[in-house]
C-alpha positions as CSV (number, residue, x, y, z in Angstrom):
1,X,-12.5,31.0,-19.0
2,X,-10.2,29.1,-21.5
3,X,-7.1,30.6,-19.7
4,X,-8.4,29.3,-16.4
5,X,-9.0,25.9,-17.9
6,X,-5.5,25.9,-19.3
7,X,-3.9,27.0,-16.0
8,X,-6.0,24.4,-14.1
9,X,-5.0,21.7,-16.6
10,X,-1.4,22.6,-16.4
11,X,-1.5,22.5,-12.6
12,X,-3.2,19.1,-12.6
13,X,-0.7,17.9,-15.1
14,X,2.2,19.0,-13.0
15,X,0.7,17.2,-10.0
16,X,0.3,14.0,-11.9
17,X,3.9,14.3,-13.2
18,X,5.2,14.8,-9.7
19,X,3.1,11.9,-8.5
20,X,4.4,9.6,-11.2
21,X,8.0,10.6,-10.5
22,X,7.4,9.8,-6.8
23,X,6.0,6.4,-7.7
24,X,9.1,5.6,-9.9
25,X,11.4,6.6,-7.1
26,X,9.6,4.4,-4.6
27,X,9.9,1.5,-7.0
28,X,13.6,2.1,-7.5
29,X,14.4,2.7,-3.8
30,X,12.5,-0.4,-2.8
31,X,14.5,-2.5,-5.3
32,X,17.8,-1.1,-4.1
33,X,16.8,-1.6,-0.5
34,X,16.0,-5.2,-1.0
35,X,19.3,-5.9,-2.7
36,X,21.4,-4.2,-0.1
37,X,19.4,-5.5,2.9
38,X,19.6,-9.1,1.7
39,X,23.4,-8.9,1.5
40,X,23.6,-7.3,5.0
41,X,21.1,-9.7,6.6
42,X,22.7,-12.8,5.2
43,X,20.2,-15.3,6.8
44,X,17.6,-17.2,4.7
45,X,14.7,-16.1,7.0
46,X,15.8,-12.5,6.9
47,X,16.2,-12.6,3.1
48,X,12.7,-14.0,2.7
49,X,11.2,-11.3,4.8
50,X,13.1,-8.6,3.0
51,X,11.9,-10.0,-0.4
52,X,8.3,-10.1,0.9
53,X,8.5,-6.4,2.1
54,X,10.2,-5.3,-1.2
55,X,7.5,-7.1,-3.2
56,X,4.8,-5.4,-1.2
57,X,6.4,-1.9,-1.8
58,X,6.8,-2.6,-5.5
59,X,3.2,-3.8,-5.9
60,X,2.0,-0.9,-3.9
61,X,3.8,1.5,-6.3
62,X,2.6,-0.4,-9.4
63,X,-1.0,-0.4,-8.2
64,X,-0.7,3.4,-7.6
65,X,0.8,4.0,-11.1
66,X,-1.9,2.0,-12.9
67,X,-4.7,3.7,-10.8
68,X,-3.4,7.1,-12.0
69,X,-3.3,5.8,-15.6
70,X,-7.0,4.7,-15.2
71,X,-8.0,8.2,-13.9
72,X,-6.1,10.0,-16.7
73,X,-7.2,7.7,-19.6
74,X,-9.8,9.2,-22.0
75,X,-11.6,6.0,-23.0
76,X,-13.7,3.6,-20.9
77,X,-11.7,0.6,-22.3
78,X,-8.3,2.1,-21.5
79,X,-9.5,3.0,-17.9
80,X,-10.9,-0.5,-17.4
81,X,-7.6,-2.1,-18.5
82,X,-5.5,0.1,-16.2
83,X,-8.0,-0.4,-13.3
84,X,-7.7,-4.2,-13.7
85,X,-3.9,-3.9,-13.7
86,X,-4.1,-1.8,-10.5
87,X,-6.3,-4.3,-8.8
88,X,-3.9,-7.1,-9.8
89,X,-1.0,-5.4,-8.2
90,X,-3.1,-4.6,-5.1
91,X,-4.1,-8.3,-4.9
92,X,-0.4,-9.1,-4.7
93,X,0.0,-6.7,-1.7
94,X,-2.9,-8.4,0.0
95,X,-1.6,-11.8,-0.7
96,X,1.9,-10.9,0.7
97,X,0.3,-9.2,3.7
98,X,-1.2,-12.5,4.8
99,X,2.3,-14.1,4.6
100,X,3.8,-11.3,6.5
101,X,1.2,-11.4,9.2
102,X,1.7,-15.2,9.6
103,X,5.5,-14.7,9.9
104,X,5.3,-11.8,12.3
105,X,2.8,-13.6,14.5
106,X,5.7,-15.9,15.5
107,X,8.0,-13.0,16.2
108,X,8.9,-11.7,19.7
109,X,9.2,-8.1,18.4
110,X,6.3,-5.9,19.6
111,X,7.5,-3.1,17.3
112,X,7.3,-5.4,14.3
113,X,3.8,-6.5,15.2
114,X,2.7,-2.8,15.8
115,X,4.0,-1.8,12.3
116,X,2.3,-4.7,10.6
117,X,-1.0,-3.7,12.3
118,X,-0.4,-0.1,11.3
119,X,0.1,-1.2,7.7
120,X,-3.0,-3.4,7.8
121,X,-5.2,-0.6,8.9
122,X,-3.8,1.8,6.3
123,X,-4.1,-0.8,3.6
124,X,-7.7,-1.5,4.4
125,X,-8.5,2.2,4.1
126,X,-6.6,2.4,0.8
127,X,-8.5,-0.6,-0.6
128,X,-11.8,1.0,0.4
129,X,-10.8,4.2,-1.4
130,X,-9.6,2.4,-4.5
131,X,-12.9,0.4,-4.7
132,X,-14.9,3.5,-5.5
133,X,-12.1,5.4,-7.2
134,X,-11.4,2.8,-9.9
135,X,-15.1,2.3,-10.5
136,X,-15.6,6.0,-11.0
137,X,-12.5,6.4,-13.1
138,X,-14.0,4.1,-15.8
139,X,-17.1,6.3,-16.2
140,X,-15.7,9.6,-17.5
141,X,-19.1,11.3,-17.0
142,X,-17.7,14.9,-17.2
143,X,-15.8,14.1,-20.4
144,X,-18.9,12.4,-21.9
145,X,-21.0,15.4,-21.0
146,X,-18.5,17.7,-22.6
147,X,-18.5,15.6,-25.8
148,X,-22.3,15.6,-25.9
149,X,-22.3,19.4,-25.6
150,X,-19.7,19.9,-28.3
151,X,-21.3,17.5,-30.7
152,X,-25.1,17.0,-30.7
153,X,-25.7,20.1,-28.6
154,X,-23.7,22.3,-30.9
155,X,-25.4,20.8,-34.0
156,X,-28.9,21.5,-32.6
157,X,-27.9,25.0,-31.7
158,X,-26.8,25.7,-35.3
159,X,-30.0,24.2,-36.6
160,X,-32.1,26.5,-34.4
161,X,-30.1,29.5,-35.7
162,X,-30.6,28.5,-39.3
163,X,-34.4,28.1,-38.9
164,X,-34.8,31.4,-37.1
165,X,-32.8,33.1,-39.8
166,X,-35.0,31.6,-42.5
167,X,-38.1,32.5,-40.5
168,X,-37.4,36.2,-40.6
169,X,-35.6,36.4,-44.0
170,X,-38.6,37.4,-46.1
171,X,-40.8,39.1,-43.5
172,X,-42.4,42.4,-44.5
173,X,-42.9,45.3,-43.6
174,X,-39.4,46.3,-42.4
175,X,-40.6,47.3,-39.0
176,X,-42.1,43.9,-38.4
177,X,-39.0,42.2,-39.6
178,X,-36.8,44.2,-37.3
179,X,-39.1,43.3,-34.4
180,X,-38.9,39.6,-35.2
181,X,-35.2,39.7,-35.9
182,X,-34.6,41.1,-32.4
183,X,-36.7,38.4,-30.8
184,X,-34.9,35.7,-32.8
185,X,-31.5,37.0,-31.9
186,X,-32.4,37.1,-28.2
187,X,-33.6,33.5,-28.4
188,X,-30.3,32.5,-30.1
189,X,-28.3,34.3,-27.4
190,X,-30.2,32.5,-24.7
191,X,-29.5,29.1,-26.4
192,X,-25.8,30.0,-26.4
193,X,-25.9,31.0,-22.8
194,X,-27.2,27.6,-22.0
195,X,-24.3,26.0,-23.9
196,X,-21.9,28.2,-21.9
197,X,-23.6,27.2,-18.7
198,X,-23.1,23.5,-19.7
199,X,-19.3,24.1,-19.8
200,X,-19.3,25.7,-16.4
201,X,-21.5,23.0,-15.0
202,X,-19.1,20.3,-16.2
203,X,-16.2,22.1,-14.6
204,X,-17.9,23.0,-11.3
205,X,-16.4,21.0,-8.5
206,X,-19.3,20.8,-6.0
207,X,-23.1,20.2,-6.2
208,X,-24.0,23.6,-4.7
209,X,-22.3,25.4,-7.6
210,X,-23.9,23.1,-10.1
211,X,-27.4,23.8,-8.7
212,X,-26.9,27.5,-9.2
213,X,-25.9,26.9,-12.8
214,X,-29.0,24.8,-13.3
215,X,-31.2,27.6,-12.1
216,X,-29.6,29.9,-14.6
217,X,-30.2,27.3,-17.4
218,X,-33.9,27.2,-16.5
219,X,-34.1,31.0,-16.6
220,X,-32.5,31.0,-20.1
221,X,-34.8,28.2,-21.2
222,X,-37.8,30.2,-20.2
223,X,-36.6,33.1,-22.3
224,X,-36.2,30.9,-25.4
225,X,-39.6,29.3,-24.9
226,X,-41.3,32.7,-24.6
227,X,-39.5,34.0,-27.7
228,X,-40.4,31.0,-29.8
229,X,-44.1,31.3,-28.8
230,X,-44.1,35.0,-29.6
231,X,-42.5,34.3,-33.0
232,X,-45.0,31.5,-33.7
233,X,-47.9,34.0,-33.3
234,X,-46.2,36.5,-35.6
235,X,-45.3,34.0,-38.3
236,X,-47.3,33.6,-41.5
237,X,-48.4,30.3,-43.0
238,X,-45.5,30.1,-45.5
239,X,-42.9,30.4,-42.8
240,X,-44.5,28.4,-40.1
241,X,-42.4,25.3,-40.9
242,X,-39.3,27.2,-39.7
243,X,-40.7,28.1,-36.3
244,X,-41.9,24.6,-35.8
245,X,-38.5,23.2,-36.7
246,X,-36.8,25.6,-34.4
247,X,-39.2,24.7,-31.6
248,X,-38.7,21.0,-32.1
249,X,-34.9,21.4,-32.2
250,X,-34.9,23.5,-29.0
251,X,-37.0,20.8,-27.3
252,X,-34.3,18.2,-28.3
253,X,-31.6,20.6,-27.3
254,X,-33.0,20.8,-23.8
255,X,-33.3,17.0,-23.6
256,X,-29.6,16.8,-24.5
257,X,-29.0,19.5,-21.8
258,X,-30.7,17.3,-19.2
259,X,-28.4,14.4,-20.1
260,X,-25.4,16.7,-19.9
261,X,-26.5,17.9,-16.5
262,X,-27.0,14.3,-15.3
263,X,-23.6,13.2,-16.4
264,X,-21.9,16.4,-15.0
265,X,-23.7,15.9,-11.7
266,X,-22.1,12.4,-11.4
267,X,-18.9,14.4,-11.6
268,X,-16.6,11.3,-11.9
269,X,-13.7,13.0,-13.6
270,X,-13.4,15.8,-11.1
271,X,-14.1,13.6,-8.1
272,X,-11.7,10.8,-9.0
273,X,-8.9,13.3,-9.7
274,X,-9.5,15.1,-6.4
275,X,-9.6,11.7,-4.5
276,X,-6.6,10.3,-6.3
277,X,-4.5,13.4,-5.5
278,X,-5.8,13.8,-2.0
279,X,-7.1,11.2,0.4
280,X,-5.7,8.3,-1.7
281,X,-2.2,9.8,-1.6
282,X,-2.3,10.1,2.2
283,X,-3.4,6.6,2.8
284,X,-0.8,5.3,0.3
285,X,2.0,7.3,2.0
286,X,1.0,5.8,5.3
287,X,1.2,2.3,3.9
288,X,4.6,2.9,2.4
289,X,6.0,4.4,5.6
290,X,4.9,1.3,7.5
291,X,6.6,-1.0,5.0
292,X,9.8,1.1,5.0
293,X,9.9,1.0,8.8
294,X,9.5,-2.8,8.7
295,X,12.4,-3.0,6.2
296,X,14.6,-1.0,8.5
297,X,13.6,-3.2,11.4
298,X,14.3,-6.4,9.5
299,X,17.7,-5.1,8.4
300,X,18.6,-4.3,12.0
301,X,18.6,-0.5,11.4
302,X,17.3,2.0,14.1
């Protein structure tokens, strides 16, 4: 499972790296294009339009870069800061779009008007995607669920183990001790199975898979509850404190498990990454293609 996670993480990392490189290239090419086209165009009106289009491509690239940073950040505060920077750059695109629309409205070029309309449609779609994506990116629910499992969940699991070990340590006769030891070990294994299922639940990409894992959790929970009740009946007065502690800790463990499941079901880390690398990229590419075509048109290129 760790190898799969490593491979998945490496693949995602490569995708992000490629995406960031693409963003940098768009930024560079947009700058060079503006510089060259302004010289070729020569006129004040043409220069202003080229500057407007170049600024829009730059802000589009910057907004994309900061969005990716928001998705990749590990803290809520960092994600919020990057999300705000992404929105700021996007606001620059929207502001310049209004100027562009006003300018093109006076144009006699049907092609130019068609391209601006095409960009406006793609931009509206991109803004809608970003609205939910940036909000989800700041929640980190999968990461929070993982942290909860590895901290409080792991601590409670070890406390259950310790109390069950103490419970059977001084049991006599040997046959009774062996019987109780087996029940205690089975209970501990089921608790560990729940912890493993938590990891799989956090990694699961779709709700259907998560529901199946929740059913397995419930099955393991029933095994632990039955084992603890059986041990309680077999325990003498001197050791009763240990079974009570184990039962209390397991109840708290399952309350933590419920919170992990809730956070994992929100699935914001997985969903934002998939959206950022999928639908968002396609809408973004459509926006950039329209702006690039407008630049060519303004420069008198076919």
